[in-house]
C-alpha positions in Angstrom: 133.0 86.9 212.6 130.4 88.8 210.7 129.3 85.5 209.0 128.7 83.8 212.3 126.8 86.9 213.6 124.5 86.9 210.6 123.9 83.1 211.0 122.9 83.6 214.6 120.6 86.4 213.7 119.0 84.3 211.0 118.4 81.4 213.5 116.8 83.8 215.9 114.4 85.2 213.3 113.3 81.8 212.1 113.0 80.2 215.5 110.9 83.1 216.7 112.8 84.7 219.6 109.7 86.6 220.7 107.0 85.4 223.0 104.3 85.5 220.3 105.9 82.6 218.4 105.8 80.0 221.1 103.6 77.7 218.9 106.4 77.5 216.3 109.4 75.2 216.2 112.4 75.3 214.0 114.5 72.6 212.4 117.9 72.8 210.7 119.5 70.6 208.1 122.9 70.9 206.4 124.6 69.1 203.5 128.3 68.6 203.0 129.9 71.0 200.6 130.4 69.5 197.1 132.6 70.6 194.2 130.6 71.8 191.2 131.2 70.7 187.7 130.4 72.1 184.3 127.2 70.7 182.8 127.2 68.2 180.0 124.8 65.5 181.4 122.8 65.1 184.6 125.6 63.3 186.3 127.5 66.6 186.5 124.9 68.2 188.9 125.3 68.1 192.7 121.9 66.8 194.0 120.9 67.6 197.5 117.9 65.9 199.2 116.0 67.5 202.0 112.9 66.4 204.0 110.3 69.1 204.8 108.2 68.3 207.9 104.5 68.3 208.2 102.9 71.7 209.0 105.9 73.6 207.7 105.1 77.3 207.2 108.5 78.5 206.0 111.6 77.0 204.5 114.7 79.1 204.0 117.7 77.7 202.1 121.1 79.2 202.7 123.0 78.7 199.5 126.8 79.2 199.9 129.2 79.0 196.9 133.0 79.2 197.8 135.7 79.7 195.3 139.0 77.8 195.5 142.2 79.7 196.0 145.1 79.8 193.6 143.9 81.5 190.5 142.4 84.9 189.5 138.9 83.9 188.2 136.3 86.2 186.7 132.6 86.3 187.4 131.0 82.9 187.6 127.3 81.9 187.5 126.0 78.9 189.3 122.5 77.5 188.5 120.4 75.9 191.3 117.2 74.0 190.5 114.4 73.4 193.0 111.7 70.8 193.0 109.3 69.2 195.4 108.5 65.4 195.2 111.3 64.3 192.9 114.6 65.4 191.4 114.3 68.4 189.1 114.1 67.8 185.3 116.5 70.3 183.8 117.8 71.2 180.3 120.6 73.8 180.6 122.0 73.1 177.1 118.6 73.2 175.3 118.6 69.7 173.8 115.6 67.8 172.4 113.8 65.3 174.6 112.9 61.9 173.2 109.6 61.4 171.5 106.6 60.9 173.7 108.4 62.4 176.7 106.5 64.9 178.8 108.5 67.2 181.1 108.0 70.1 183.3 111.2 72.2 183.7 112.0 72.8 187.3 112.2 76.3 189.0 115.8 77.6 188.9 117.9 80.3 190.5 121.2 81.8 189.3 123.9 82.6 191.8 126.9 84.8 191.0 130.4 84.7 192.5 131.9 88.1 191.6 135.5 88.5 190.5 137.7 89.1 193.5 135.4 87.5 196.0 136.0 84.1 197.6 132.3 83.3 198.3 128.7 84.2 197.7 125.8 83.6 200.1 122.1 83.6 198.9 118.9 83.1 200.8 115.9 81.5 199.1 112.5 81.4 200.8 109.5 79.2 200.2 106.4 80.1 202.2 104.0 77.3 203.1 106.1 74.6 201.4 104.6 71.3 200.5 105.7 68.6 203.0 107.8 65.7 201.9 110.9 65.4 199.7 112.6 68.5 198.2 115.5 68.4 195.8 118.2 70.9 194.9 120.5 70.5 191.9 123.5 72.8 191.3 125.9 73.0 188.5 128.2 75.3 186.6 127.4 76.5 183.0 127.8 74.3 179.9 131.0 72.3 179.6 133.3 73.8 177.0 134.9 70.4 176.3 138.3 71.3 177.7 140.0 68.3 179.3 141.5 69.5 182.6 144.2 67.5 184.2 143.8 66.6 187.8 146.4 68.3 190.0 146.8 71.5 187.9 145.4 74.7 189.4 142.0 75.7 188.1 139.0 77.7 189.1 137.0 75.4 191.5 133.8 76.1 193.3 132.2 74.4 196.3 128.4 74.5 196.8 126.7 74.0 200.2 123.0 74.0 200.9 121.6 74.5 204.4 117.9 74.4 205.2 116.2 76.3 208.0 112.6 75.2 208.6 109.8 76.7 210.7 106.7 74.6 211.5 103.6 75.1 213.5 103.4 72.8 216.5 99.6 73.0 217.1 98.0 73.9 213.8 94.2 74.0 214.3 92.2 71.3 212.4 89.1 72.2 210.4 86.3 69.7 211.1 83.7 69.1 208.5 80.6 71.4 208.8 81.7 72.5 212.3 82.4 76.3 212.3 85.5 77.5 214.2 85.5 81.0 215.7 88.6 83.0 215.0 90.0 86.4 215.5 92.5 87.7 213.0 94.9 90.5 213.9 98.2 91.1 212.0 99.6 87.6 211.3 97.8 85.2 209.0 95.7 82.5 210.5 96.7 78.9 209.6 94.7 75.8 209.6 94.8 72.3 208.1 92.1 70.0 206.8 92.3 66.3 205.8 91.0 65.2 202.5 89.8 61.5 202.5 90.0 59.1 199.6 87.4 59.4 196.9 86.8 63.1 197.5 85.7 65.0 194.5 85.5 68.5 196.0 86.8 70.5 199.0 85.1 73.7 200.1 86.4 76.1 202.8 83.9 78.7 204.1 84.3 82.1 205.7 81.1 83.1 207.6 80.0 86.0 209.7 83.0 88.2 208.8 83.3 91.6 210.5 85.0 94.9 209.4 84.0 94.6 205.7 85.8 91.2 205.7 89.0 92.2 203.9 90.1 88.6 204.0 91.5 86.1 201.5 91.6 82.3 201.6 94.5 80.2 200.3 94.2 76.5 200.1 97.3 74.3 199.4 101.1 74.5 199.7 103.7 75.9 197.5 105.6 73.6 195.1 107.1 76.4 193.0 104.7 75.4 190.2 101.6 77.2 189.0 98.4 75.8 190.2 99.7 74.4 193.5 97.5 76.7 195.5 93.9 78.0 195.2 93.2 81.6 196.4 89.9 83.3 196.9 89.4 87.0 197.7 86.6 87.8 200.2 86.9 91.6 200.3 83.6 93.3 200.9 81.7 90.0 201.5 80.4 88.8 204.7 80.5 85.2 203.6 82.6 83.5 200.8 84.2 80.2 200.1 87.2 78.7 198.2 86.7 75.5 196.3 89.1 72.8 195.1 87.8 70.4 192.5 89.4 67.0 192.7 91.6 67.6 195.7 94.5 65.3 196.5 93.3 62.2 198.3 94.6 61.1 201.8 96.4 64.4 202.2 96.5 67.1 204.8 96.0 70.5 203.1 97.1 73.9 204.5 94.6 76.6 204.8 95.7 80.2 205.3 93.4 83.2 206.0 95.0 86.7 205.8 93.8 90.2 205.9 94.4 93.1 203.4 93.7 95.6 206.2 96.9 96.2 208.3 96.5 96.5 212.1 92.8 95.5 211.9 91.0 93.0 214.1 88.6 90.8 212.2 86.2 88.2 213.7 85.0 85.4 211.5 83.9 81.7 211.4 85.7 79.2 209.2 84.6 75.6 208.3 85.2 73.0 205.7 83.2 70.5 203.7 84.2 67.6 201.6 82.1 66.1 198.8 82.5 62.4 198.0 81.3 62.1 194.5 82.2 58.5 193.7 83.3 55.3 195.4 84.0 51.9 193.9 81.9 49.1 195.0 83.3 47.2 198.0 84.8 43.8 197.4 83.9 40.6 199.1 85.7 39.6 202.4 86.4 36.2 200.9 89.9 35.9 199.5 89.8 34.8 195.9 92.8 32.5 195.8 92.6 31.6 192.1 92.4 35.2 191.0 95.4 36.1 193.1 97.5 33.2 191.7 96.6 34.2 188.2 97.8 37.7 188.9 101.0 36.5 190.4 101.9 34.1 187.6 101.4 36.5 184.8 104.4 38.7 185.4 106.6 35.9 186.7 106.9 34.6 183.1 109.1 37.7 182.4 110.7 38.1 185.8 112.4 36.0 188.4 111.3 38.2 191.3 110.4 36.6 194.5 106.9 36.7 195.9 108.1 38.9 198.7 108.8 41.7 196.3 105.3 41.8 194.9 102.1 43.3 196.1 98.6 43.5 194.8 96.2 46.4 195.2 92.8 44.8 195.4 89.8 47.0 194.7 86.7 46.6 192.7 86.8 43.5 190.6 84.0 41.9 188.5 82.6 38.9 190.3 83.7 40.1 193.7 81.0 42.6 194.5 79.4 42.3 197.9 76.5 44.7 197.3 75.4 44.9 193.7 72.4 47.2 194.6 74.8 50.3 194.9 75.1 52.4 191.7 78.4 51.7 190.1 80.5 54.8 189.2 83.9 53.4 188.2 85.8 50.2 187.6 89.1 49.8 189.6 90.8 46.5 188.6 93.5 45.0 190.8 97.0 46.1 190.0 100.1 43.9 190.6 103.3 45.8 191.6 106.4 43.8 190.7 109.7 45.3 192.0 112.2 43.7 189.6 115.5 45.5 190.4 116.9 48.9 191.5 114.7 51.5 189.7 113.0 48.7 187.8 109.3 48.3 188.5 106.4 46.9 186.6 102.7 47.3 187.2 100.4 44.6 185.8 96.7 44.5 185.8 95.0 41.2 186.8 93.4 41.1 183.3 95.9 42.7 180.9 93.1 43.4 178.3 90.8 46.0 179.9 87.2 46.4 178.6 86.9 50.2 178.5 83.4 51.6 178.2 81.8 55.0 177.7 79.4 54.9 180.7 82.0 54.3 183.5 85.7 55.2 183.7 88.3 52.5 184.4 90.8 53.6 187.0 94.1 52.0 187.8 95.8 52.8 191.1 99.6 53.0 190.7 101.5 53.4 194.0 104.7 55.2 193.3 107.1 55.5 196.3 109.9 58.0 196.8 112.4 55.3 196.0 110.9 55.1 192.5 111.0 58.8 191.7 114.6 58.7 190.4 113.6 56.7 187.3 111.3 57.2 184.3 107.6 56.4 184.3 106.5 54.6 181.1 102.8 54.1 180.1 101.8 52.3 176.9 98.3 51.7 175.6 97.5 49.3 172.8 94.0 49.2 171.3 92.5 46.0 170.0 90.9 47.4 166.8 88.9 44.2 166.3 87.0 44.7 169.6 85.3 48.1 168.9 81.6 48.2 169.8 79.0 50.9 169.3 79.8 54.5 168.2 83.4 54.3 169.2 85.7 57.3 168.4 88.7 56.8 170.7 89.7 55.8 174.1 90.9 58.7 176.2 93.3 58.2 179.1 94.4 60.6 181.8 97.4 60.0 184.2 97.3 62.2 187.3 99.0 62.1 190.7 97.2 62.2 194.1 93.6 61.8 192.6 92.0 60.6 189.4 89.9 62.3 186.8 86.6 60.5 186.7 84.8 62.2 183.8 86.9 62.0 180.6 84.5 63.7 178.2 85.9 65.7 175.4 85.5 69.2 177.0 87.2 68.4 180.3 91.0 69.0 180.7 93.2 66.3 182.2 94.0 68.0 185.5 93.1 67.8 189.2 92.9 70.5 191.8 96.6 71.0 192.2 98.3 69.1 189.4 98.3 69.0 185.7 97.8 65.5 184.3 99.1 63.7 181.2 96.8 62.9 178.4 96.9 59.9 176.1 94.4 58.5 173.5 94.2 55.6 171.1 91.9 55.2 168.1 91.5 53.0 165.1 93.9 55.2 163.2 96.4 55.4 166.0 96.1 52.2 168.0 99.3 52.7 170.1 100.1 55.4 172.6 103.3 56.0 174.6 104.1 58.4 177.5 107.4 58.8 179.3 107.7 61.0 182.5 111.3 61.5 183.8 111.6 61.8 187.5 107.8 61.4 188.4 106.5 62.7 191.6 106.5 60.4 194.6 102.8 59.9 194.9 99.9 57.5 194.2 99.2 57.9 190.5 95.9 57.2 188.8 95.4 56.1 185.2 91.8 56.8 184.1 90.5 55.4 180.8 87.1 56.0 179.2 85.6 55.6 175.7 84.7 58.7 173.8 82.0 58.4 171.1 81.1 60.2 167.9 78.7 63.1 168.2 76.0 61.6 166.0 75.5 58.3 167.6 74.2 56.8 170.8 77.2 56.4 173.3 75.6 54.1 175.8 77.1 50.9 174.5 80.4 51.9 173.1 83.4 49.9 174.3 86.8 48.7 173.4 89.6 46.4 174.6 92.8 48.1 175.6 96.0 46.6 176.7 97.8 48.7 179.4 101.5 48.4 180.3 103.0 50.6 183.1 106.6 50.4 184.3 109.4 52.3 185.9 112.9 52.1 184.5 116.2 53.8 185.4 116.6 55.6 182.0 114.5 56.2 178.8 114.9 53.1 176.5 118.2 52.3 178.4 119.7 55.4 176.7 119.6 53.9 173.2 122.6 52.8 171.1 124.6 56.0 171.7 124.3 56.2 175.5 124.9 54.4 178.7 122.5 54.4 181.7 124.2 55.2 184.9 122.8 54.8 188.4 123.8 57.8 190.6 123.5 58.3 194.3 123.3 61.2 196.7 123.5 59.8 200.2 121.0 56.9 200.2 118.8 58.3 197.3 119.3 56.6 193.9 118.5 58.0 190.5 119.3 57.2 186.9 120.7 59.4 184.1 122.1 58.9 180.6 125.7 59.6 179.6 125.9 60.0 175.9 128.7 59.3 173.4 129.7 60.0 169.8 128.4 63.6 170.1 124.8 62.6 170.9 123.1 64.6 173.6 119.8 64.9 175.5 117.9 63.2 178.3 117.8 59.9 176.3 120.8 60.5 174.0 118.5 61.1 171.1 119.5 64.6 170.1 121.9 64.2 167.1 122.6 67.8 166.3 126.3 67.4 167.2 126.5 63.7 166.6 129.6 62.3 165.0 129.3 60.6 161.6 130.4 57.1 161.1 133.4 58.2 159.0 134.6 60.5 161.9 134.1 57.8 164.4 136.2 55.4 162.2 138.9 58.1 161.7 139.1 58.7 165.5 139.4 54.9 166.1 142.1 54.4 163.5 144.2 57.5 164.6 144.1 56.5 168.3 144.9 52.9 167.7 147.3 53.0 164.8 149.3 55.9 166.3 150.5 53.3 168.9 152.5 51.6 166.0 155.0 54.3 166.5 156.2 52.3 169.5 157.6 49.7 167.1 160.8 51.7 166.5 161.5 52.1 170.2 161.0 48.3 170.6 163.5 47.6 167.8 166.0 50.1 169.1 165.7 48.6 172.6 166.2 45.1 171.3 169.2 46.1 169.1 170.9 47.8 172.1 170.3 44.9 174.4 167.5 46.4 176.6 165.2 43.4 176.8 163.1 44.5 179.8 162.6 48.0 178.3 161.6 46.5 175.0 159.0 44.2 176.8 157.6 47.2 178.6 157.3 49.2 175.4 155.5 46.3 173.8 153.2 46.0 176.8 152.4 49.8 176.5 151.8 49.6 172.7 149.5 46.5 173.0 147.2 47.8 175.8 147.1 51.4 174.6 146.0 50.1 171.2 143.2 47.9 172.5 142.2 50.3 175.3 141.5 53.1 172.7 139.7 50.5 170.5 137.4 49.8 173.4 137.1 53.4 174.6 135.6 54.6 171.3 132.1 56.0 171.2 129.3 54.9 168.9 129.6 51.7 166.8 133.4 51.6 166.3 134.1 49.7 169.5 136.2 46.5 170.0 136.9 45.3 173.6 139.1 42.2 174.0 138.7 42.2 177.8 137.1 44.3 180.5 137.2 48.0 179.9 138.5 48.8 183.4 141.4 46.3 183.0 142.4 47.7 179.7 142.4 51.3 181.1 144.5 50.3 184.1 147.0 48.5 181.9 147.2 51.4 179.5 147.8 54.0 182.2 150.3 51.7 184.0 152.3 50.9 180.9 152.5 54.6 179.9 154.0 55.7 183.2 156.2 52.7 183.6 157.6 53.2 180.1 158.6 56.8 181.0 160.1 55.6 184.3 162.3 52.8 182.9 163.5 55.0 180.0 164.8 57.8 182.4 166.3 55.3 184.8 167.9 53.5 181.9 169.5 56.8 180.9 171.1 57.1 184.3 173.4 54.1 183.2 173.4 52.4 186.7 174.7 49.0 187.4 172.3 46.2 186.5 171.3 45.1 190.0 170.5 48.6 191.1 168.7 49.4 187.8 166.5 46.3 187.9 165.7 47.0 191.6 164.6 50.5 190.7 162.5 49.1 187.8 160.7 46.7 190.1 160.2 49.1 193.0 159.0 51.9 190.7 156.5 49.6 188.9 155.0 48.5 192.2 154.7 52.0 193.6 153.1 53.2 190.3 150.6 50.3 190.4 149.6 51.3 193.9 149.2 55.0 192.8 147.1 54.0 189.8 144.8 52.0 192.0 144.3 55.0 194.3 143.8 57.7 191.6 144.2 56.6 188.1 143.9 60.1 186.5 146.0 62.0 189.0 148.7 64.3 187.6 151.2 63.1 190.2 151.0 59.6 188.9 153.1 60.7 186.0 154.8 63.7 187.4 156.1 61.9 190.6 157.9 59.1 188.8 159.3 61.5 186.2 160.8 63.8 188.9 162.2 60.9 190.9 163.7 59.4 187.8 165.2 62.7 186.7 166.8 63.2 190.2 168.4 59.7 189.9 169.6 60.4 186.3 171.1 63.8 187.1 172.8 62.5 190.2 174.3 59.7 188.2 175.4 62.0 185.4 177.0 64.5 187.9 178.8 61.7 189.6 180.2 60.5 186.3 181.2 64.0 185.3 183.0 64.7 188.5 184.7 61.4 188.4 185.9 61.9 184.8 186.4 65.7 185.2 184.4 66.4 182.0 180.8 66.8 181.0 178.7 63.7 180.7 177.7 62.5 178.1 181.0 63.6 176.6 180.2 63.7 172.9 178.5 66.8 171.5 176.9 64.6 168.8 175.1 62.8 171.6 173.6 66.0 172.8 172.7 67.6 169.5 171.6 64.5 167.6 169.9 62.5 170.4 169.2 64.2 173.7 168.0 67.6 172.5 165.6 66.1 169.9 164.3 63.6 172.5 163.7 66.3 175.1 161.9 68.6 172.5 159.7 65.7 171.5 158.9 64.8 175.1 158.0 68.5 175.9 155.8 68.8 172.8 153.9 65.6 173.8 153.5 66.8 177.4 152.2 70.2 176.4 149.7 68.8 173.9 148.6 66.2 176.6 148.2 68.7 179.4 147.1 72.0 177.7 145.6 71.3 174.2 143.2 68.3 174.7 139.5 68.9 174.4 136.6 66.6 173.8 136.4 67.8 170.2 140.1 67.3 169.2 140.9 64.4 171.5 141.4 61.8 168.8 144.2 63.7 167.0 145.8 65.5 170.0 146.1 62.3 171.9 147.5 60.6 168.8 150.1 63.3 168.7 150.9 62.4 172.3 151.5 58.8 171.3 153.8 59.8 168.4 155.8 62.3 170.5 156.4 59.9 173.4 157.4 57.1 171.1 159.7 59.4 169.2 161.4 60.7 172.3 162.1 57.2 173.5 164.0 56.5 170.2 166.2 59.5 170.8 166.6 59.3 174.6 167.3 55.6 174.9 171.0 55.3 175.8 173.6 53.4 173.7 174.3 49.8 174.2 176.4 48.8 177.3 180.0 47.7 176.8 180.6 44.2 175.7 176.8 43.7 175.0 176.4 42.5 171.4 173.2 43.2 169.4 170.4 40.9 170.4 168.9 38.1 168.3 168.2 38.7 164.6 169.9 42.2 164.6 173.2 40.4 165.2 172.8 38.6 161.9 172.0 41.7 159.8 175.3 43.3 160.2 178.7 41.7 160.6 180.4 41.6 163.9 183.2 44.0 162.7 180.7 46.6 161.4 178.7 46.6 164.6 181.9 46.6 166.7 183.3 49.6 164.7 179.9 51.4 165.1 180.0 50.8 168.8 183.6 52.1 169.2 182.8 55.2 167.0 179.5 56.3 168.5 179.1 54.9 172.0 182.5 55.7 173.6 180.6 57.9 176.1 180.1 54.9 178.4 
């Protein structure tokens, strides 16, 4: 009851239950609770996708972690990562990123579920959040490698994220160079201003401020990163202004004015001004068909994409200028966007070899939608060293979101008003440059290139030819030879991540600190495959005693377990004779059916009933394997049912004969007890001892113990059933008959 009361109070506070908050509206979004996993790769995180509305002034996340019942668990830490614009880039286990990969680790928060408590509730506020996509990623600490069997009790945790959002319904708009009269009391004053394309500067002015003007101006929205807001203190000044150099283009920016004097009434004027420092020359209204066809045909040589999946951004092109009298300040070639597949995108310039000069920057516009932010942004530059002209030193490039950097001299940093950019450069000594950005922001990106000259020479005519390649892929280098790229989904949002093998780690499976050597990989493969040869004795014993169906099932199990483990190996020691999923299904099915038929065979039922149970059990086990292949009850269920059948049959025989069944003590001591002990050892090793590090020999022990238990537990030959096939020729009929009479009189 207290939880619901607190929730109602929270809703009232955010919605603004008092009359002064009538201009504010509230929104609510909730995600389904998901079970958390220990972290070993990005697929272990639980990703939540939220949409923050325009003019949002407050976002409050209610983070709830619930502990499953059944075990006494200690204190548990849960890490939650936050990021605006794209999924968070995280590195909880401190692995190395691939070369030429630039990352910015997301903001994170640690939640704790104390011992003895069933849940933990945490509130996380973001004031003036950036509108658009926000992502939350939650996970448990590092995976310790313990292989937990499904169905056994364990410490489980559920994570749920709920978002409460407050937005202004009628936010005042600042018009350019038109002062707006305002009176500030206790609450901050909020405004918004639109920044058009090609803007190089935004200024927000405070004029005619009263009461010593204890005001401050904040421009921008919070993204939980440094530099996402610009703040100016106006204390003691009648007039002041806040400036943003290279503001984001085509964007509404939030402006907040607040007072440092509590309970003071301050009158002031506020206005804004935008400076447009550079525009590309306009293109001709005539459509250049030949240029468009050349642009389309270039990437189609490497892709079978349809024309409907392609688009061209046509800006300033040589030969298409309508007014050549305007001063030219930048070159902006046409960019072809080719959507090749899911999270597979390629940008191609109309002329792949760009002539980069020192007098004007060359700017490529790369439109990156929210559906592309779950991949990896890849930029490659290749310098044609034979094309250098003038006092060339290098070509400097700057990749920035929302707005480009237009003056790439050596003293200027690669950054815009609210975002840090990514620098690249090529020279005659290093003609190739590569940049990878995992999970880039969903924005329009700009790649600016300009030639930088030597200090001692004239730089007016320096130029070079640079080939530019820009693409988006699901994973970095397709995760390399020791990883596999997986496409993951949360609701309708798709993103890519690498799952590594053979001990390799990292975002691109390039961290080899814990990598397995080739000798260890080979040892693991040989142990897991050759240990299945221990099923040969059960097959021989089954054939000798006339159990042909059981022998066939043991052979089926041995065959598919051998080749499944040969295909399941990490690294380079892999051999797959058919589809991996088929091998896995047949291995799991054969293992459970082998246990089922062995125990049913021990019940010593009449043949029609025994074979009926064989068939029905196999069909039911196949259905269970299709529903949940790794479920504990897939093995435990058939074992319990078979044991009930066996015990019932043995009790019936014992009551009917008025003595214990099986009657011979040698059968119990020499066969049944060793078989039961072997089976129990194998089950204990399989359920409790397996980890990722010791899997290759603990699972081999499981193979040996199960095969050994079958040799001991398989019942004697039925009456009047001679040894089958070649076993009948090895020993004489009299010897086998005497052996049958001496040892197998318990039937």
